[in-house]
C-alpha positions in Angstrom: 0.0 0.0 0.0 1.5 3.3 -1.1 1.4 6.2 1.3 0.1 9.3 -0.5 0.1 12.1 2.1 -1.8 14.4 -0.2 -5.0 12.5 0.2 -4.9 11.9 3.9 -7.5 13.6 6.2 -6.0 15.6 9.0 -5.6 13.2 12.0 -3.7 14.4 15.1 -2.9 12.6 18.3 -4.6 14.4 21.1 -3.6 12.4 24.1 -2.3 9.0 25.3 -5.0 7.6 27.7 -4.2 5.4 30.7 -6.9 3.4 32.5 -6.9 3.1 36.3 -9.3 2.4 39.1 -7.9 5.4 40.9 -7.4 8.2 38.4 -6.9 10.9 41.1 -3.7 9.1 42.4 -2.5 8.5 38.9 -3.1 12.1 37.8 -1.3 13.5 40.8 1.6 11.1 40.3 2.2 12.3 36.7 1.8 15.9 37.7 4.5 15.6 40.4 6.7 13.4 38.2 6.7 15.6 35.1 5.8 19.1 36.5 2.9 19.3 34.2 -0.5 21.0 34.9 -3.9 19.5 35.2 -5.9 20.6 32.1 -9.2 19.0 32.6 -11.0 16.9 35.2 -14.4 15.2 35.4 -14.0 13.9 39.0 -13.9 10.1 39.2 -14.3 9.7 35.5 -11.6 11.5 33.4 -8.7 13.8 33.8 -5.9 15.2 31.5 -2.6 16.8 32.2 -0.6 18.9 29.7 3.0 19.7 29.2 4.3 23.2 29.6 4.4 23.7 25.8 0.7 22.5 25.7 1.8 20.0 22.9 1.7 16.8 24.8 -1.2 15.3 26.9 -1.7 12.3 29.1 -5.2 11.5 30.1 -6.6 9.2 32.7 -9.8 7.2 32.4 -11.6 5.5 35.3 -12.0 1.8 34.8 -13.3 -0.1 37.8 -12.3 -3.4 36.2 -8.7 -2.3 35.5 -6.1 -5.0 36.0 -2.4 -3.9 36.1 -0.2 -5.5 33.5 2.4 -8.1 34.4 5.9 -7.1 33.3 7.9 -8.8 32.0 5.0 -10.6 30.3 3.8 -13.9 31.5 1.6 -16.2 29.4 -2.1 -16.0 30.5 -1.5 -12.8 32.5 -2.7 -9.3 31.8 -0.4 -7.9 29.1 0.7 -4.2 28.8 -1.1 -2.3 26.0 1.7 0.3 25.8 4.3 2.0 27.9 5.6 5.5 28.0 9.3 6.4 27.3 10.7 9.6 28.8 14.1 11.2 28.1 15.9 12.4 31.2 18.6 14.3 29.3 21.4 11.6 29.4 22.7 8.8 31.5 24.2 11.3 33.9 20.7 12.3 35.0 19.3 8.7 35.2 19.8 8.1 38.9 18.4 11.5 39.9 15.3 10.9 37.7 14.8 7.4 39.2 15.1 8.8 42.8 12.6 11.5 41.9 10.1 9.0 40.4 10.3 6.8 43.4 9.7 9.8 45.7 6.6 10.5 43.6 5.3 6.9 44.1 6.9 4.9 41.3 8.4 1.5 41.8 11.5 0.3 40.0 11.0 -3.0 38.2 13.0 -5.9 39.5 14.0 -6.9 36.0 16.2 -4.5 34.1 17.6 -5.2 30.6 19.9 -2.3 29.8 22.3 0.1 31.5 21.0 2.8 29.1 17.4 2.8 30.3 15.4 1.8 33.3 11.8 0.4 33.7 9.6 1.7 36.5 5.9 1.3 37.3 3.4 4.1 38.1 1.0 3.7 41.0 -1.5 1.9 38.7 1.1 -0.6 37.5 1.7 0.9 34.1 5.3 0.4 33.0 7.3 3.4 31.9 11.0 3.9 30.9 13.6 6.6 31.6 16.4 6.8 29.1 
């Protein structure tokens, strides 16, 4: 299939949405972790945070049946749908970023597969990486 950009409708990514059974905790975690601002909230249902440039959003959707993913993956267990990758400005900043994330409520994964990046979990169990 040939990609002819001239005929594409305008489609823009508005937000990455993470499910949780406690969106308030997850929203506050990412606000503290990233220094972003809350942009919108429908209490108990939906919230969004936005980067200082207003160009990137993460939203949080309430899901009472949310089951945290198992990482690394295990057959028959809940699988991750996606994960977030964050740049911390170089390896020299990695340990400080990890300490900050843990102070915000993250948990460092027991299994790590590289010296160049680290896997952590947010309070809802979503994996994310610092590189």
